[in-house]
LUMKOL-737322 format. One record per residue: residue number from 1; x, z, y of N, C-alpha, C in turn; residue in three letters. Coordinates in steps of 0.1 Angstrom, whole numbers. Each point is the difference from the previous one (the first is absolute). Layout:
{site NUM, {X, Z, Y}, {X, Z, Y}, {X, Z, Y}, ala},
...
END
This chain:
{site 1, {-164, -143, -56}, {11, 6, -7}, {8, 9, 10}, unk},
{site 2, {2, 13, -4}, {8, 9, 8}, {15, -2, -3}, unk},
{site 3, {8, 0, 11}, {14, 0, -2}, {5, 14, -3}, unk},
{site 4, {10, 2, -8}, {6, 13, -3}, {11, 2, 11}, unk},
{site 5, {2, 12, 4}, {10, 4, 10}, {7, 12, -4}, unk},
{site 6, {12, 1, 6}, {8, 13, -2}, {3, 5, 14}, unk},
{site 7, {-1, 13, 2}, {3, 7, 13}, {12, 8, -2}, unk},
{site 8, {11, -3, 7}, {12, 7, -1}, {4, 6, 13}, unk},
{site 9, {1, 14, -1}, {5, 7, 12}, {15, 2, -1}, unk},
{site 10, {7, -3, 11}, {14, 2, 1}, {3, 12, 9}, unk},
{site 11, {4, 11, -6}, {2, 12, 7}, {9, 9, -8}, unk},
{site 12, {11, 4, 6}, {9, 9, -6}, {-6, 14, -3}, unk},
{site 13, {-7, 5, 11}, {-6, 14, -1}, {-12, -1, -10}, unk},
{site 14, {-8, -10, 1}, {-11, -2, -10}, {5, 0, -14}, unk},
{site 15, {10, -8, -2}, {6, -1, -14}, {5, 13, -5}, unk},
{site 16, {6, 8, 9}, {5, 13, -4}, {-11, 11, -1}, unk},
{site 17, {-12, -3, 4}, {-11, 10, 0}, {1, 9, 12}, unk},
{site 18, {7, -4, 10}, {1, 9, 12}, {-11, -4, 11}, unk},
{site 19, {-7, -10, -3}, {-10, -5, 10}, {-12, -6, -9}, unk},
{site 20, {-12, 4, 4}, {-11, -6, -7}, {-2, -15, 4}, unk},
{site 21, {-2, -8, -9}, {-2, -15, 3}, {-14, -2, 3}, unk},
{site 22, {-3, -2, 13}, {-13, -4, 5}, {-1, -15, 2}, unk},
{site 23, {11, -6, 2}, {1, -15, 3}, {-5, -8, -12}, unk},
{site 24, {5, 4, -12}, {-3, -8, -12}, {-15, 0, -3}, unk},
{site 25, {-6, 12, 0}, {-15, 1, -2}, {-8, -8, 11}, unk},
{site 26, {5, 0, 12}, {-7, -7, 11}, {2, -15, -3}, unk},
{site 27, {11, -5, -4}, {2, -14, -4}, {-9, -4, -11}, unk},
{site 28, {-1, 9, -10}, {-8, -3, -12}, {-15, -2, 5}, unk},
{site 29, {-4, 9, 9}, {-14, -1, 5}, {-2, -13, 7}, unk},
{site 30, {9, -4, 9}, {-1, -12, 7}, {0, -12, -9}, unk},
{site 31, {9, -1, -10}, {0, -11, -9}, {-13, 0, -8}, unk},
{site 32, {-5, 11, -5}, {-12, 1, -8}, {-12, -5, 8}, unk},
{site 33, {0, 4, 13}, {-11, -5, 9}, {0, -15, 2}, unk},
{site 34, {12, -6, -1}, {2, -14, 1}, {-2, -8, -13}, unk},
{site 35, {-4, 8, -10}, {-3, -7, -13}, {11, 0, -10}, unk},
{site 36, {11, 6, 2}, {11, 0, -9}, {-2, 11, -10}, unk},
{site 37, {5, -2, -12}, {0, 10, -11}, {14, 6, 0}, unk},
{site 38, {2, 11, 5}, {13, 7, 1}, {3, 6, -14}, unk},
{site 39, {9, -6, -7}, {3, 5, -14}, {13, 8, -1}, unk},
{site 40, {7, 1, 11}, {13, 7, -1}, {4, 5, 14}, unk},
{site 41, {4, 13, 0}, {6, 6, 12}, {13, 7, -3}, unk},
{site 42, {8, 0, 10}, {13, 7, -2}, {6, 5, 13}, unk},
{site 43, {8, 10, -1}, {8, 5, 12}, {14, -2, -4}, unk},
{site 44, {8, -7, 8}, {14, -2, -3}, {8, 4, 12}, unk},
{site 45, {13, 5, -2}, {8, 3, 12}, {5, -12, 6}, unk},
{site 46, {5, 1, 12}, {5, -11, 8}, {14, -4, -5}, unk},
{site 47, {0, -5, -12}, {12, -4, -7}, {-2, -14, -6}, unk},
{site 48, {8, -9, 5}, {-2, -15, -3}, {-2, -2, -15}, unk},
{site 49, {8, 6, -9}, {-1, -3, -14}, {-14, 4, -6}, unk},
{site 50, {-4, 12, 4}, {-13, 5, -5}, {-12, -8, 6}, unk},
{site 51, {1, -4, 13}, {-10, -8, 5}, {-1, -14, -7}, unk},
{site 52, {12, -6, -2}, {1, -13, -7}, {-6, 2, -14}, unk},
{site 53, {3, 10, -7}, {-6, 2, -13}, {-15, 1, 0}, unk},
{site 54, {-6, 7, 9}, {-14, 1, 1}, {-7, -14, 3}, unk},
{site 55, {7, -7, 10}, {-6, -13, 4}, {1, -10, -12}, unk},
{site 56, {11, 0, -7}, {1, -9, -11}, {-10, 4, -12}, unk},
{site 57, {-1, 12, -2}, {-10, 5, -10}, {-14, -5, 3}, unk},
{site 58, {-4, 1, 13}, {-13, -4, 4}, {-1, -15, 0}, unk},
{site 59, {10, -7, 4}, {0, -15, 0}, {-1, -5, -14}, unk},
{site 60, {6, 6, -9}, {0, -4, -14}, {-15, 2, -6}, unk},
{site 61, {-7, 9, 5}, {-14, 3, -4}, {-10, -8, 9}, unk},
{site 62, {5, -9, 8}, {-8, -8, 9}, {-10, 7, 8}, unk},
{site 63, {5, 11, 7}, {-8, 7, 9}, {3, -4, 14}, unk},
{site 64, {-9, 1, 9}, {3, -1, 15}, {6, 13, 4}, unk},
{site 65, {10, 0, 7}, {8, 12, 3}, {-2, 4, 15}, unk},
{site 66, {-4, 12, 3}, {-1, 5, 13}, {9, 13, 1}, unk},
{site 67, {9, -1, 10}, {10, 11, 1}, {-4, 8, 13}, unk},
{site 68, {3, 13, -1}, {-1, 9, 11}, {14, 6, 3}, unk},
{site 69, {7, -6, 9}, {13, 5, 3}, {-1, 13, 9}, unk},
{site 70, {9, 9, -3}, {1, 12, 8}, {-13, 8, 2}, unk},
{site 71, {-9, -2, -9}, {-13, 7, 0}, {-7, 0, 14}, unk},
{site 72, {-1, -12, 5}, {-4, -2, 14}, {-15, -2, 3}, unk},
{site 73, {-8, -2, -11}, {-14, -2, 3}, {-7, 13, 0}, unk},
END
């Protein structure tokens, strides 16, 4: 049985479309190679309320959550 996962990139510039998100797709690739079914991806700004909202949404859907802060991967 594959686990479902969410990949969330935290990046102000990525959220505003000022920078291409390469971290999120890299994370999806890594998770997929490890056998996860990545069913949700998102880019959110570095704002606590928006991050919390995304995390709660994914937790409610019982996904394993992987975050990429500051687009560092």
